[in-house]
MARMIPA-338340 format. One record per residue: residue number from 1; residue in three letters; chain; x, y, z of N, C-alpha, C in turn. Coordinates in pm, 1 decimal, decimal comma. Layout:
<rs>
{NUM 'Ala' 'A' {X Y Z} {X Y Z} {X Y Z}},
...
</rs>
This chain:
<rs>
{1 'Unk' 'A' {-1465,9 -2141,9 2146,8} {-1396,6 -2296,3 2217,7} {-1267,0 -2299,4 2222,3}},
{2 'Unk' 'A' {-1291,6 -2357,4 2351,7} {-1137,7 -2354,1 2412,8} {-1050,5 -2503,3 2361,9}},
{3 'Unk' 'A' {-926,5 -2461,6 2382,5} {-797,1 -2523,2 2299,0} {-722,4 -2664,8 2420,9}},
{4 'Unk' 'A' {-713,7 -2772,7 2382,0} {-722,2 -2848,9 2494,6} {-556,6 -2872,4 2547,6}},
{5 'Unk' 'A' {-464,2 -2886,8 2590,7} {-319,6 -2944,2 2594,5} {-342,3 -3014,3 2694,0}},
{6 'Unk' 'A' {-201,6 -3076,7 2690,5} {-178,4 -3236,6 2779,9} {-29,9 -3214,6 2870,2}},
{7 'Unk' 'A' {-36,7 -3212,4 3009,6} {113,3 -3149,6 3059,2} {163,9 -3313,2 3010,0}},
{8 'Unk' 'A' {297,8 -3339,6 3012,9} {386,0 -3461,3 2950,2} {346,8 -3597,0 3060,8}},
{9 'Unk' 'A' {345,0 -3553,5 3122,8} {260,3 -3663,2 3243,3} {115,3 -3693,1 3149,0}},
{10 'Unk' 'A' {58,5 -3605,6 3171,2} {-134,6 -3635,2 3132,1} {-43,5 -3767,3 2993,3}},
{11 'Unk' 'A' {-4,9 -3707,9 2858,5} {35,0 -3789,9 2808,4} {27,6 -3929,6 2765,2}},
{12 'Unk' 'A' {136,3 -3945,8 2896,6} {187,4 -4068,5 2949,5} {81,9 -4219,3 3004,3}},
{13 'Unk' 'A' {-0,1 -4072,5 3069,1} {-104,2 -4137,6 3193,5} {-225,9 -4133,2 3072,9}},
{14 'Unk' 'A' {-220,0 -4109,0 2967,9} {-373,3 -4167,9 2869,9} {-307,9 -4266,6 2822,6}},
{15 'Unk' 'A' {-188,0 -4313,5 2701,8} {-120,8 -4421,5 2733,4} {-129,8 -4537,3 2778,6}},
{16 'Unk' 'A' {-191,1 -4535,1 2932,5} {-244,1 -4651,4 2999,5} {-312,4 -4699,4 3052,3}},
{17 'Unk' 'A' {-440,8 -4593,5 3015,9} {-603,8 -4643,6 3021,7} {-620,0 -4752,4 2954,1}},
{18 'Unk' 'A' {-649,1 -4871,4 3043,0} {-720,8 -4961,0 2985,2} {-802,7 -4937,4 2824,0}},
{19 'Unk' 'A' {-790,6 -5027,2 2767,9} {-843,5 -5032,5 2646,8} {-1037,5 -4988,1 2670,6}},
{20 'Unk' 'A' {-1092,1 -5059,8 2755,4} {-1185,0 -5100,9 2761,7} {-1289,7 -4897,6 2799,4}},
{21 'Unk' 'A' {-1132,6 -4839,4 2832,0} {-1177,9 -4687,4 2846,5} {-1139,4 -4597,5 2790,4}},
{22 'Unk' 'A' {-1065,4 -4631,9 2709,8} {-1001,6 -4516,8 2623,5} {-1056,4 -4445,4 2564,6}},
{23 'Unk' 'A' {-1176,3 -4493,2 2458,0} {-1237,8 -4462,4 2385,6} {-1358,8 -4303,3 2470,0}},
{24 'Unk' 'A' {-1401,5 -4365,2 2593,6} {-1478,4 -4295,2 2713,6} {-1399,9 -4169,7 2722,6}},
{25 'Unk' 'A' {-1283,5 -4213,3 2796,3} {-1241,9 -4101,2 2828,8} {-1087,1 -3962,9 2744,3}},
{26 'Unk' 'A' {-1112,9 -4025,5 2644,1} {-1057,6 -3925,7 2499,6} {-1222,0 -3867,5 2442,5}},
{27 'Unk' 'A' {-1318,9 -3940,7 2501,7} {-1447,8 -3882,4 2442,7} {-1473,9 -3699,8 2521,5}},
{28 'Unk' 'A' {-1431,8 -3780,3 2637,1} {-1486,0 -3667,4 2778,5} {-1370,3 -3547,6 2769,9}},
{29 'Unk' 'A' {-1278,6 -3615,2 2767,3} {-1138,2 -3530,2 2747,6} {-1189,8 -3438,7 2582,0}},
{30 'Unk' 'A' {-1181,0 -3436,3 2484,9} {-1267,1 -3333,0 2333,2} {-1336,7 -3258,1 2403,8}},
{31 'Unk' 'A' {-1482,0 -3299,3 2447,9} {-1567,5 -3229,3 2501,0} {-1569,9 -3111,4 2591,7}},
{32 'Unk' 'A' {-1411,2 -3152,3 2666,5} {-1420,2 -2991,6 2773,0} {-1349,1 -2917,6 2631,6}},
{33 'Unk' 'A' {-1314,5 -2863,6 2531,7} {-1303,2 -2846,8 2437,2} {-1437,9 -2707,9 2428,9}},
{34 'Unk' 'A' {-1526,7 -2728,1 2415,1} {-1684,1 -2729,4 2395,1} {-1754,3 -2636,9 2527,8}},
{35 'Unk' 'A' {-1742,3 -2768,9 2584,9} {-1771,3 -2755,5 2754,5} {-1662,2 -2749,4 2874,5}},
{36 'Unk' 'A' {-1626,1 -2643,9 2963,6} {-1472,6 -2634,0 3048,8} {-1575,6 -2762,1 3200,4}},
{37 'Unk' 'A' {-1667,1 -2674,6 3176,1} {-1714,6 -2690,9 3326,2} {-1860,7 -2792,0 3288,2}},
{38 'Unk' 'A' {-1855,1 -2916,8 3280,4} {-1917,5 -3019,0 3240,1} {-1970,9 -3026,1 3397,0}},
{39 'Unk' 'A' {-2177,8 -3107,4 3333,5} {-2265,8 -3170,1 3453,8} {-2189,8 -3225,2 3542,9}},
{40 'Unk' 'A' {-2134,1 -3237,8 3634,6} {-2060,9 -3322,3 3761,7} {-1947,6 -3325,5 3751,8}},
{41 'Unk' 'A' {-1900,7 -3182,2 3707,3} {-1698,4 -3175,8 3771,0} {-1750,6 -3134,3 3889,6}},
{42 'Unk' 'A' {-1635,2 -3132,6 3957,4} {-1606,7 -3069,9 4024,9} {-1463,5 -2967,2 4097,0}},
{43 'Unk' 'A' {-1524,9 -2895,1 4162,3} {-1393,3 -2810,3 4197,0} {-1307,6 -2842,6 4292,6}},
{44 'Unk' 'A' {-1126,2 -2886,6 4276,7} {-1097,5 -2907,0 4394,0} {-1081,0 -2857,3 4498,8}},
{45 'Unk' 'A' {-1146,9 -2837,6 4609,8} {-1098,4 -2762,9 4685,6} {-915,5 -2765,5 4772,6}},
{46 'Unk' 'A' {-887,4 -2672,6 4782,3} {-762,6 -2610,8 4833,0} {-682,4 -2620,3 4686,2}},
{47 'Unk' 'A' {-705,2 -2555,8 4600,3} {-691,5 -2473,8 4471,2} {-728,5 -2442,0 4371,9}},
{48 'Unk' 'A' {-657,3 -2299,5 4378,1} {-727,1 -2206,4 4320,1} {-859,8 -2257,1 4190,4}},
{49 'Unk' 'A' {-779,0 -2286,4 4077,3} {-846,9 -2339,0 3950,9} {-796,7 -2476,4 3900,6}},
{50 'Unk' 'A' {-840,3 -2595,6 3963,5} {-808,7 -2739,2 3931,2} {-950,5 -2808,9 3975,0}},
{51 'Unk' 'A' {-1029,7 -2876,9 3863,0} {-1115,8 -2942,6 3830,1} {-1167,6 -3130,1 3788,1}},
{52 'Unk' 'A' {-1214,7 -3166,3 3833,4} {-1241,3 -3346,8 3782,2} {-1352,5 -3374,4 3721,2}},
{53 'Unk' 'A' {-1370,0 -3466,8 3650,1} {-1448,8 -3514,4 3652,5} {-1386,8 -3688,3 3633,9}},
{54 'Unk' 'A' {-1469,4 -3769,5 3630,6} {-1533,3 -3896,2 3615,5} {-1523,1 -3951,0 3530,7}},
{55 'Unk' 'A' {-1502,6 -4060,4 3498,0} {-1526,8 -4136,4 3361,8} {-1433,7 -4320,6 3377,5}},
{56 'Unk' 'A' {-1550,5 -4326,7 3443,9} {-1592,1 -4481,2 3493,1} {-1498,8 -4496,8 3632,1}},
{57 'Unk' 'A' {-1357,6 -4584,3 3644,6} {-1300,5 -4625,3 3721,7} {-1205,0 -4481,2 3723,1}},
{58 'Unk' 'A' {-1162,6 -4398,6 3665,6} {-1025,1 -4298,0 3599,8} {-1116,9 -4197,9 3617,3}},
{59 'Unk' 'A' {-1068,1 -4089,7 3640,7} {-1054,7 -3974,2 3699,7} {-969,2 -3863,2 3604,6}},
{60 'Unk' 'A' {-1020,3 -3727,5 3570,9} {-905,9 -3656,3 3463,1} {-883,0 -3518,3 3544,9}},
{61 'Unk' 'A' {-858,0 -3510,6 3592,0} {-852,4 -3323,0 3659,9} {-711,6 -3259,8 3591,5}},
{62 'Unk' 'A' {-759,1 -3129,0 3556,8} {-767,0 -3044,4 3477,6} {-735,5 -2892,5 3522,8}},
{63 'Unk' 'A' {-688,9 -2774,3 3471,4} {-696,4 -2636,2 3496,7} {-787,6 -2563,2 3389,7}},
{64 'Unk' 'A' {-831,6 -2421,4 3427,6} {-876,9 -2401,9 3327,4} {-874,4 -2232,2 3293,0}},
{65 'Unk' 'A' {-804,6 -2185,5 3147,2} {-738,4 -2055,1 3225,6} {-879,9 -1978,4 3051,7}},
{66 'Unk' 'A' {-964,6 -1937,1 3182,7} {-1087,8 -1879,7 3096,4} {-1035,9 -1752,0 2950,5}},
{67 'Unk' 'A' {-904,6 -1616,5 3065,6} {-869,0 -1531,8 2980,7} {-766,4 -1667,9 2860,8}},
{68 'Unk' 'A' {-744,3 -1745,5 2840,2} {-662,3 -1768,6 2673,4} {-778,8 -1885,2 2617,4}},
{69 'Unk' 'A' {-870,3 -1897,7 2695,5} {-985,2 -2057,2 2628,5} {-860,7 -2097,0 2631,4}},
{70 'Unk' 'A' {-798,9 -2189,8 2762,7} {-720,4 -2319,6 2750,1} {-746,4 -2377,0 2868,4}},
{71 'Unk' 'A' {-759,0 -2529,8 2794,3} {-863,9 -2588,7 2982,0} {-684,6 -2751,5 2886,2}},
{72 'Unk' 'A' {-642,7 -2712,2 3034,2} {-447,1 -2815,5 3003,7} {-507,8 -2898,4 3110,3}},
{73 'Unk' 'A' {-488,2 -3040,1 3048,9} {-534,4 -3205,8 3135,5} {-361,3 -3178,8 3223,4}},
{74 'Unk' 'A' {-398,0 -3212,1 3325,5} {-233,1 -3233,3 3444,0} {-250,7 -3370,9 3469,9}},
{75 'Unk' 'A' {-386,5 -3425,9 3436,8} {-361,3 -3592,1 3529,4} {-492,4 -3687,3 3459,8}},
{76 'Unk' 'A' {-455,9 -3744,7 3448,1} {-525,5 -3887,2 3413,4} {-462,8 -4022,6 3509,3}},
{77 'Unk' 'A' {-538,4 -4130,9 3601,9} {-542,0 -4138,5 3676,2} {-701,6 -4252,7 3698,4}},
{78 'Unk' 'A' {-613,8 -4415,6 3745,8} {-726,6 -4495,4 3810,0} {-799,5 -4360,9 3942,4}},
{79 'Unk' 'A' {-870,5 -4393,9 4024,5} {-955,4 -4335,9 4083,2} {-915,7 -4407,6 4271,4}},
{80 'Unk' 'A' {-842,7 -4475,9 4236,2} {-749,6 -4564,5 4357,2} {-634,4 -4439,6 4415,8}},
{81 'Unk' 'A' {-572,4 -4452,5 4304,5} {-432,7 -4369,0 4291,5} {-432,6 -4202,8 4257,3}},
{82 'Unk' 'A' {-572,6 -4147,3 4202,1} {-564,8 -4016,1 4168,3} {-472,5 -3920,7 4242,2}},
{83 'Unk' 'A' {-515,0 -3917,6 4347,5} {-546,0 -3769,4 4489,1} {-408,9 -3849,6 4565,8}},
{84 'Unk' 'A' {-332,7 -3935,7 4575,7} {-204,2 -3922,7 4621,1} {-98,2 -3894,3 4568,5}},
</rs>
């Protein structure tokens, strides 16, 4: 089982997620501890160890450290501004 950690900016961004999506986003993040590469996750090209999952109109970008069993959530944002 992996440990899920958050960057400082990801914690702030989680607080800004709309109430309609907050439960779903939190649920998907919690599930990353059991399976860090769920169906539908996408490895981001150009980066060594970054992945992305979609939750409605939000995207969660995270890294996986298999040797330490850690998933670090790096960024949570709306799909229109996540990659800028």
